[in-house]
N, CA, C and O atoms as CSV, one atom per row, in Angstrom:
chain,resi,resn,atom,element,x,y,z
A,1,MET,N,N,38.399,10.773,-5.168
A,1,MET,CA,C,37.010,10.234,-4.736
A,1,MET,C,C,36.539,11.236,-3.669
A,1,MET,O,O,37.193,11.570,-2.681
A,2,THR,N,N,35.174,11.716,-4.044
A,2,THR,CA,C,34.570,12.451,-3.062
A,2,THR,C,C,33.598,11.776,-2.198
A,2,THR,O,O,33.174,10.665,-2.517
A,3,ASP,N,N,33.207,12.376,-1.106
A,3,ASP,CA,C,32.357,12.083,0.020
A,3,ASP,C,C,30.956,12.622,-0.323
A,3,ASP,O,O,30.042,12.296,0.434
A,4,LYS,N,N,30.715,13.323,-1.263
A,4,LYS,CA,C,29.598,14.012,-1.407
A,4,LYS,C,C,28.593,13.552,-2.784
A,4,LYS,O,O,29.169,13.152,-3.796
A,5,ALA,N,N,27.511,13.611,-2.763
A,5,ALA,CA,C,26.558,13.151,-3.681
A,5,ALA,C,C,25.396,14.243,-3.692
A,5,ALA,O,O,25.124,14.908,-2.693
A,6,THR,N,N,24.705,14.371,-4.971
A,6,THR,CA,C,23.714,15.408,-4.969
A,6,THR,C,C,22.603,14.803,-4.413
A,6,THR,O,O,22.658,13.604,-4.140
A,7,HIS,N,N,21.575,15.466,-4.197
A,7,HIS,CA,C,20.273,14.878,-3.881
A,7,HIS,C,C,19.764,13.918,-4.907
A,7,HIS,O,O,19.163,12.925,-4.497
A,8,VAL,N,N,19.926,14.089,-6.160
A,8,VAL,CA,C,19.450,13.332,-7.336
A,8,VAL,C,C,20.332,11.991,-7.302
A,8,VAL,O,O,19.781,10.890,-7.324
A,9,GLN,N,N,21.778,12.138,-7.246
A,9,GLN,CA,C,22.441,11.057,-6.973
A,9,GLN,C,C,21.948,10.057,-5.764
A,9,GLN,O,O,21.758,8.870,-6.031
A,10,LEU,N,N,21.789,10.440,-4.734
A,10,LEU,CA,C,21.407,9.871,-3.658
A,10,LEU,C,C,20.270,9.103,-3.790
A,10,LEU,O,O,20.269,7.894,-3.559
A,11,ALA,N,N,19.000,9.922,-4.258
A,11,ALA,CA,C,17.700,9.345,-4.908
A,11,ALA,C,C,17.849,8.026,-5.688
A,11,ALA,O,O,17.153,7.027,-5.510
A,12,VAL,N,N,18.888,8.162,-6.611
A,12,VAL,CA,C,19.076,7.155,-7.693
A,12,VAL,C,C,19.488,5.995,-6.920
A,12,VAL,O,O,18.736,5.022,-6.956
A,13,ARG,N,N,20.712,5.917,-6.123
A,13,ARG,CA,C,21.125,5.045,-5.352
A,13,ARG,C,C,20.077,4.430,-4.531
A,13,ARG,O,O,19.957,3.206,-4.574
A,14,LEU,N,N,19.265,5.170,-3.749
A,14,LEU,CA,C,18.276,4.448,-2.657
A,14,LEU,C,C,17.265,3.692,-3.666
A,14,LEU,O,O,17.042,2.495,-3.483
A,15,LEU,N,N,16.697,4.339,-4.654
A,15,LEU,CA,C,15.751,3.482,-5.649
A,15,LEU,C,C,16.379,2.332,-6.179
A,15,LEU,O,O,15.700,1.324,-6.375
A,16,ARG,N,N,17.580,2.352,-6.434
A,16,ARG,CA,C,18.320,0.947,-6.962
A,16,ARG,C,C,18.418,-0.034,-6.031
A,16,ARG,O,O,18.108,-1.206,-6.242
A,17,ASP,N,N,19.020,0.585,-4.560
A,17,ASP,CA,C,18.913,-0.331,-3.570
A,17,ASP,C,C,17.592,-0.970,-3.190
A,17,ASP,O,O,17.436,-2.107,-2.745
A,18,ALA,N,N,16.759,-0.147,-3.411
A,18,ALA,CA,C,15.127,-0.930,-2.927
A,18,ALA,C,C,14.851,-1.586,-3.918
A,18,ALA,O,O,14.150,-2.525,-3.540
A,19,ALA,N,N,15.051,-1.635,-5.281
A,19,ALA,CA,C,14.901,-2.543,-6.154
A,19,ALA,C,C,15.631,-3.768,-6.018
A,19,ALA,O,O,14.987,-4.798,-6.219
A,20,GLY,N,N,16.841,-3.869,-5.719
A,20,GLY,CA,C,17.433,-5.074,-5.364
A,20,GLY,C,C,16.845,-5.629,-4.195
A,20,GLY,O,O,16.871,-6.860,-4.190
A,21,PHE,N,N,16.271,-5.041,-3.106
A,21,PHE,CA,C,15.572,-5.452,-2.022
A,21,PHE,C,C,14.349,-6.195,-2.519
A,21,PHE,O,O,14.053,-7.331,-2.148
A,22,PHE,N,N,13.663,-5.470,-3.384
A,22,PHE,CA,C,12.417,-6.237,-3.950
A,22,PHE,C,C,12.769,-7.458,-4.597
A,22,PHE,O,O,12.118,-8.500,-4.517
A,23,ARG,N,N,13.754,-7.304,-5.199
A,23,ARG,CA,C,14.195,-8.742,-6.017
A,23,ARG,C,C,14.677,-9.708,-5.004
A,23,ARG,O,O,14.457,-10.894,-5.249
A,24,ASN,N,N,15.336,-9.387,-3.840
A,24,ASN,CA,C,15.893,-10.570,-2.999
A,24,ASN,C,C,14.634,-11.015,-2.253
A,24,ASN,O,O,14.542,-12.203,-1.944
A,25,VAL,N,N,13.534,-10.050,-1.899
A,25,VAL,CA,C,12.432,-10.829,-1.301
A,25,VAL,C,C,11.603,-11.719,-2.302
A,25,VAL,O,O,10.970,-12.718,-1.963
A,26,ALA,N,N,11.691,-11.242,-3.528
A,26,ALA,CA,C,10.904,-12.200,-4.597
A,26,ALA,C,C,11.572,-13.606,-4.976
A,26,ALA,O,O,10.963,-14.579,-5.420
A,27,ASP,N,N,12.994,-13.516,-4.705
A,27,ASP,CA,C,13.455,-14.621,-4.709
A,27,ASP,C,C,13.318,-15.677,-3.574
A,27,ASP,O,O,13.409,-16.898,-3.701
A,28,GLN,N,N,13.052,-14.881,-2.310
A,28,GLN,CA,C,12.728,-15.681,-1.203
A,28,GLN,C,C,11.449,-16.198,-0.821
A,28,GLN,O,O,11.260,-17.243,-0.199
A,29,ASN,N,N,10.466,-15.284,-1.293
A,29,ASN,CA,C,8.967,-15.411,-1.133
A,29,ASN,C,C,8.328,-15.849,-2.517
A,29,ASN,O,O,8.158,-14.863,-3.235
A,30,PRO,N,N,7.956,-16.949,-3.057
A,30,PRO,CA,C,7.409,-17.212,-4.340
A,30,PRO,C,C,6.127,-16.566,-4.303
A,30,PRO,O,O,5.731,-15.985,-5.314
A,31,ALA,N,N,5.271,-16.603,-3.019
A,31,ALA,CA,C,4.067,-15.981,-3.053
A,31,ALA,C,C,3.867,-14.686,-3.436
A,31,ALA,O,O,2.834,-14.375,-4.029
A,32,VAL,N,N,4.760,-13.852,-3.163
A,32,VAL,CA,C,4.720,-12.426,-3.689
A,32,VAL,C,C,5.690,-12.072,-4.752
A,32,VAL,O,O,5.813,-10.908,-5.135
A,33,ALA,N,N,6.399,-13.082,-5.250
A,33,ALA,CA,C,7.450,-12.885,-6.165
A,33,ALA,C,C,7.044,-11.868,-7.523
A,33,ALA,O,O,7.794,-11.016,-7.999
A,34,ASP,N,N,5.840,-12.157,-7.937
A,34,ASP,CA,C,5.603,-11.285,-9.232
A,34,ASP,C,C,5.377,-9.761,-8.777
A,34,ASP,O,O,5.754,-8.829,-9.486
A,35,GLN,N,N,4.777,-9.587,-7.626
A,35,GLN,CA,C,4.445,-8.149,-7.025
A,35,GLN,C,C,5.782,-7.570,-6.860
A,35,GLN,O,O,6.098,-6.476,-7.327
A,36,MET,N,N,6.526,-8.303,-6.211
A,36,MET,CA,C,8.179,-7.780,-5.732
A,36,MET,C,C,8.824,-7.441,-6.989
A,36,MET,O,O,9.484,-6.403,-7.040
A,37,ARG,N,N,8.718,-8.171,-7.985
A,37,ARG,CA,C,9.546,-7.898,-9.228
A,37,ARG,C,C,8.995,-6.844,-9.845
A,37,ARG,O,O,9.726,-5.974,-10.319
A,38,GLU,N,N,7.622,-6.766,-9.931
A,38,GLU,CA,C,6.958,-5.431,-10.580
A,38,GLU,C,C,7.501,-4.138,-9.860
A,38,GLU,O,O,7.841,-3.155,-10.517
A,39,ASN,N,N,7.576,-4.179,-8.381
A,39,ASN,CA,C,7.995,-3.033,-7.720
A,39,ASN,C,C,9.201,-2.833,-8.094
A,39,ASN,O,O,9.417,-1.736,-8.608
A,40,ALA,N,N,10.303,-3.759,-7.969
A,40,ALA,CA,C,11.522,-3.580,-8.530
A,40,ALA,C,C,11.716,-2.838,-9.880
A,40,ALA,O,O,12.559,-1.973,-10.120
A,41,ASP,N,N,10.814,-3.323,-10.680
A,41,ASP,CA,C,10.937,-2.844,-12.085
A,41,ASP,C,C,10.673,-1.487,-12.176
A,41,ASP,O,O,11.277,-0.826,-13.020
A,42,VAL,N,N,9.629,-0.818,-11.225
A,42,VAL,CA,C,9.192,0.473,-11.329
A,42,VAL,C,C,10.131,1.441,-10.526
A,42,VAL,O,O,10.096,2.650,-10.754
A,43,TYR,N,N,10.924,0.931,-9.636
A,43,TYR,CA,C,11.924,1.492,-8.781
A,43,TYR,C,C,12.976,1.799,-9.685
A,43,TYR,O,O,13.437,2.941,-9.689
A,44,GLU,N,N,13.497,0.759,-10.598
A,44,GLU,CA,C,14.589,0.861,-11.583
A,44,GLU,C,C,14.157,1.939,-12.752
A,44,GLU,O,O,14.978,2.610,-13.377
A,45,GLU,N,N,13.075,1.978,-12.895
A,45,GLU,CA,C,12.454,2.780,-13.930
A,45,GLU,C,C,12.570,4.244,-13.635
A,45,GLU,O,O,12.963,5.040,-14.487
A,46,VAL,N,N,12.238,4.581,-12.463
A,46,VAL,CA,C,12.302,5.978,-11.719
A,46,VAL,C,C,13.792,6.319,-11.640
A,46,VAL,O,O,14.229,7.435,-11.924
A,47,ALA,N,N,14.501,5.348,-11.258
A,47,ALA,CA,C,15.928,5.813,-11.013
A,47,ALA,C,C,16.535,6.052,-12.258
A,47,ALA,O,O,17.419,6.908,-12.212
A,48,ALA,N,N,16.300,5.501,-13.456
A,48,ALA,CA,C,16.653,5.756,-14.685
A,48,ALA,C,C,16.211,6.970,-15.331
A,48,ALA,O,O,16.842,7.565,-16.204
A,49,LEU,N,N,15.168,7.280,-14.886
A,49,LEU,CA,C,14.307,8.825,-15.369
A,49,LEU,C,C,15.225,9.715,-14.658
A,49,LEU,O,O,15.742,10.668,-15.242
A,50,LEU,N,N,15.456,9.453,-13.420
A,50,LEU,CA,C,16.203,10.540,-12.503
A,50,LEU,C,C,17.622,10.721,-13.099
A,50,LEU,O,O,18.110,11.821,-13.355
A,51,ASP,N,N,18.287,9.426,-13.310
A,51,ASP,CA,C,19.835,9.326,-14.072
A,51,ASP,C,C,19.906,10.194,-15.233
A,51,ASP,O,O,20.591,11.209,-15.357
A,52,ASP,N,N,18.912,9.533,-16.277
A,52,ASP,CA,C,18.972,10.367,-17.552
A,52,ASP,C,C,18.567,11.836,-17.695
A,52,ASP,O,O,19.023,12.597,-18.549
A,53,ASP,N,N,17.734,12.123,-16.841
A,53,ASP,CA,C,17.279,13.753,-16.932
A,53,ASP,C,C,16.703,14.157,-15.409
A,53,ASP,O,O,15.515,14.100,-15.092
A,54,PRO,N,N,17.589,14.496,-14.705
A,54,PRO,CA,C,17.167,14.882,-13.238
A,54,PRO,C,C,16.150,15.956,-13.002
A,54,PRO,O,O,15.506,16.072,-11.960
A,55,ASP,N,N,16.041,16.863,-14.229
A,55,ASP,CA,C,14.943,17.934,-14.128
A,55,ASP,C,C,13.793,17.599,-14.800
A,55,ASP,O,O,12.859,18.396,-14.889
A,56,GLY,N,N,13.762,16.383,-15.334
A,56,GLY,CA,C,12.652,16.045,-16.383
A,56,GLY,C,C,11.302,16.176,-15.464
A,56,GLY,O,O,11.254,16.370,-14.249
A,57,THR,N,N,10.187,16.012,-16.413
A,57,THR,CA,C,8.887,15.833,-15.605
A,57,THR,C,C,8.060,14.793,-16.454
A,57,THR,O,O,8.169,14.642,-17.671
A,58,VAL,N,N,7.250,14.131,-15.647
A,58,VAL,CA,C,6.256,13.147,-16.085
A,58,VAL,C,C,4.889,13.688,-16.124
A,58,VAL,O,O,4.698,14.679,-15.420
A,59,SER,N,N,3.789,13.182,-16.886
A,59,SER,CA,C,2.604,13.649,-16.429
A,59,SER,C,C,1.960,12.596,-15.681
A,59,SER,O,O,2.044,11.389,-15.906
A,60,LEU,N,N,1.249,13.226,-14.684
A,60,LEU,CA,C,0.510,12.479,-13.652
A,60,LEU,C,C,-0.904,11.892,-13.856
A,60,LEU,O,O,-1.505,11.241,-13.002
A,61,ASP,N,N,-1.423,12.238,-15.244
A,61,ASP,CA,C,-2.654,12.080,-15.453
A,61,ASP,C,C,-2.834,10.519,-15.529
A,61,ASP,O,O,-3.781,9.957,-14.978
A,62,ASP,N,N,-1.847,9.840,-16.260
A,62,ASP,CA,C,-1.936,8.365,-16.144
A,62,ASP,C,C,-2.033,7.872,-14.784
A,62,ASP,O,O,-2.818,6.950,-14.560
A,63,ALA,N,N,-1.397,8.324,-13.927
A,63,ALA,CA,C,-1.274,7.743,-12.407
A,63,ALA,C,C,-2.533,8.048,-11.843
A,63,ALA,O,O,-2.910,7.217,-11.016
A,64,ASP,N,N,-3.444,9.188,-12.093
A,64,ASP,CA,C,-4.651,9.207,-11.540
A,64,ASP,C,C,-5.703,8.383,-12.068
A,64,ASP,O,O,-6.722,8.134,-11.425
A,65,ALA,N,N,-5.456,7.920,-13.328
A,65,ALA,CA,C,-6.478,6.895,-13.988
A,65,ALA,C,C,-6.483,5.726,-13.089
A,65,ALA,O,O,-7.591,5.230,-12.887
A,66,SER,N,N,-5.484,5.199,-12.521
A,66,SER,CA,C,-5.643,3.892,-11.973
A,66,SER,C,C,-6.300,3.893,-10.491
A,66,SER,O,O,-6.642,2.855,-9.925
A,67,ASP,N,N,-6.438,5.237,-9.912
A,67,ASP,CA,C,-7.174,5.413,-8.759
A,67,ASP,C,C,-8.585,4.870,-8.651
A,67,ASP,O,O,-9.231,5.034,-7.617
């Protein structure tokens, strides 16, 4: 067992932990449940992207369209 992790591994862990936090908030607060679950899904998706391809890229064009 090692006490070290790469920056990407740490980021993936933090994103997944944050997703769990959002899901817990959703379970405890129906008024914001939909938004919290959506946040959790986004964090999980980004964690999966990092896990699958740490050096991958995404187009930011779609993100700019929502501004």
